[in-house]
BAVEXPA-436057 format. One line per field, with one value per residue (C-alpha): residue number from 1; residue in one letter; z, y, x. Coordinates in pm, whole numbers, plus 50000, padded with zeros to 5 digits. Layout:
residues N
nr c(NUM ...)
rest c(A ...)
up c(Z ...)
north c(Y ...)
east c(X ...)
END
This chain:
residues 204
nr c(1 2 3 4 5 6 7 8 9 10 11 12 13 14 15 16 17 18 19 20 21 22 23 24 25 26 27 28 29 30 31 32 33 34 35 36 37 38 39 40 41 42 43 44 45 46 47 48 49 50 51 52 53 54 55 56 57 58 59 60 61 62 63 64 65 66 67 68 69 70 71 72 73 74 75 76 77 78 79 80 81 82 83 84 85 86 87 88 89 90 91 92 93 94 95 96 97 98 99 100 101 102 103 104 105 106 107 108 109 110 111 112 113 114 115 116 117 118 119 120 121 122 123 124 125 126 127 128 129 130 131 132 133 134 135 136 137 138 139 140 141 142 143 144 145 146 147 148 149 150 151 152 153 154 155 156 157 158 159 160 161 162 163 164 165 166 167 168 169 170 171 172 173 174 175 176 177 178 179 180 181 182 183 184 185 186 187 188 189 190 191 192 193 194 195 196 197 198 199 200 201 202 203 204)
rest c(M T K T W P V T L R H G D V T I R P L R M R D G R V W Q K V R L A N Q E W L A E W E A T A P L P S T D P P P T F Q E S T R Q L L K E A R R G S A M P F V I E Y C G R F V G Q I N V S D I V Y G S L R G C H F G Y W I D K K Y S S R G I M T T A V A L V T D H L L F T T N L H R I E V A I R P E N I P S N R L I S N L G F S F E G I R P A F L H I N H A W R D H N I Y S L C R E N L R I P L T Q K I L D V A L V S K R H D)
up c(95375 95167 95369 95436 95570 95545 95148 94848 94605 94241 93910 93637 93791 94104 94435 94733 95025 95397 95578 95735 95990 95738 95489 95792 95559 95251 95388 95597 95241 95103 95376 95425 95056 95097 95400 95269 95081 95270 95568 95459 95478 95770 96103 96371 96777 96856 97204 97307 97395 97545 97432 97068 96807 96745 96548 96238 96463 96721 96471 96287 96548 96691 96340 96275 96647 96531 96252 96445 96626 96330 96365 96071 95788 95727 95328 95159 94788 94515 94140 93960 94254 94407 94755 94691 94930 95166 95221 95611 95687 96065 96277 96140 96312 96248 96444 96294 96137 95972 95824 95821 95787 95535 95447 95195 95110 94785 94706 94474 94223 94156 94203 93887 93743 93831 94077 94398 94191 94134 94478 94631 94388 94485 94863 94838 94608 94886 95184 95030 94841 95015 95393 95327 95492 95466 95472 95410 95529 95410 95509 95324 95316 95101 94987 94821 94541 94345 94615 94650 94294 94310 94582 94398 94070 94234 94325 94707 94782 94950 95250 95409 95621 95972 96102 96298 96228 96259 96390 96073 96027 96363 96309 96315 96003 95846 95634 95357 95461 95196 95200 94980 95093 94949 94789 94584 94386 94124 93966 94141 94121 93937 93676 93644 93580 93318 93164 93134 92995 92699 92618 92619 92372 92161 92082 92067)
north c(82714 82420 82083 81914 81569 81342 81400 81191 81291 81119 81110 80922 80556 80635 80712 80848 80798 80758 80467 80321 80027 79817 79792 79531 79214 79327 79488 79219 78995 79251 79279 78910 78845 79149 79040 78940 79225 79519 79357 79561 79891 79930 80056 79736 79758 79728 79582 79220 79245 78990 79204 79102 79353 79605 79428 79672 79769 79901 80070 80211 80294 80510 80659 80753 80927 81120 81210 81354 81555 81720 81566 81281 81160 80828 80749 80422 80425 80252 80172 80074 80074 79761 79818 79860 80037 80334 80698 80769 81173 81202 81491 81758 82063 82431 82743 82866 82519 82395 82116 81696 81390 81058 80779 80509 80127 79971 79609 79423 79341 79685 79890 80032 80136 80513 80449 80594 80850 80967 80906 81087 81355 81374 81385 81638 81850 81867 81931 82236 82367 82283 82201 82487 82337 82484 82186 81801 81570 81231 80932 80644 80417 80510 80099 80218 80302 80328 80498 80764 80786 80899 81116 81341 81286 81493 81765 81702 81800 81585 81755 81465 81132 81097 80804 80485 80704 80405 80056 79839 79415 79385 79681 80082 80216 80506 80678 80988 81262 81506 81732 81994 82329 82517 82801 82576 82415 82647 82403 82120 81800 81632 81905 81797 81414 81556 81772 81499 81240 81479 81540 81159 81088 81345 81166 80790)
east c(54622 54816 54767 55132 55006 54862 54913 54926 55179 55177 55408 55364 55320 55450 55227 55383 55133 55056 55189 54864 54810 54635 54954 55078 55053 55203 55466 55536 55535 55758 56020 56047 56141 56384 56521 56869 56885 56842 57004 57355 57153 56961 57020 57038 57032 57384 57311 57194 56854 56611 56301 56145 56178 55873 55581 55482 55171 55366 55641 55367 55161 55457 55581 55165 55182 55485 55319 55025 55315 55428 55790 55753 55617 55622 55494 55469 55591 55335 55432 55117 54958 55182 55346 55737 55879 55908 56050 56035 56102 56179 56342 56126 56192 56060 56163 56526 56657 56328 56502 56477 56625 56504 56589 56422 56405 56260 56189 56518 56306 56150 56516 56702 56422 56398 56139 56329 56430 56094 55946 56248 56195 55832 55920 56197 55945 55661 55881 56072 55803 55482 55577 55833 56140 56482 56731 56719 56953 57063 57295 57399 57658 57942 57947 57587 57674 57335 57188 57496 57462 57077 57077 57335 57171 56889 57119 57204 57575 57792 57881 58135 58184 58073 58242 58089 57746 57486 57477 57397 57469 57672 57908 57870 57939 58059 57793 57810 57595 57414 57188 56974 56851 56557 56789 57011 56671 56567 56291 56108 56310 55979 56027 56394 56276 56048 56273 56549 56282 56207 56558 56657 56317 56439 56724 56615)
END
């Protein structure tokens, strides 16, 4: 039987591995350096609360608990061995749906290098070809042009806009909804990336 979790995925200099409790120090360092960069895109609590936000240890413990149940896959993105971001697969369901959602973020210093494109391709291939899910859904703010372009270039289909879908940065924000189904993916996305790279190299 093929192992679906925990797994490590690699393509070139990009490695996708499971999030670990001992990632706390580097995670906090990267997140602090990218606080302003990420504020425009990450979900927030809509109602005031006197409770402090969950710590890295608390949130990671919950994510790993969900991963053991089979309903999540919290991944770290590494580039040349350096922690540069995350992809969190959530809401994994089987039965007649066999689907999931995922979201991602990357250190600003490593954006626009194709790292996230490779990371999303690796995780998508794993979910559709190894885990044998049928459908992946991704929600992206319309204002996030690079992320919309990335997901479209990988073959995800635009399904429409969900108004006021998530609370982000003090307001309810619309989101573009994209999906990809297994039957619409003829070859693995990592193979597609390799083919594009080879064509580009021939024309350099």
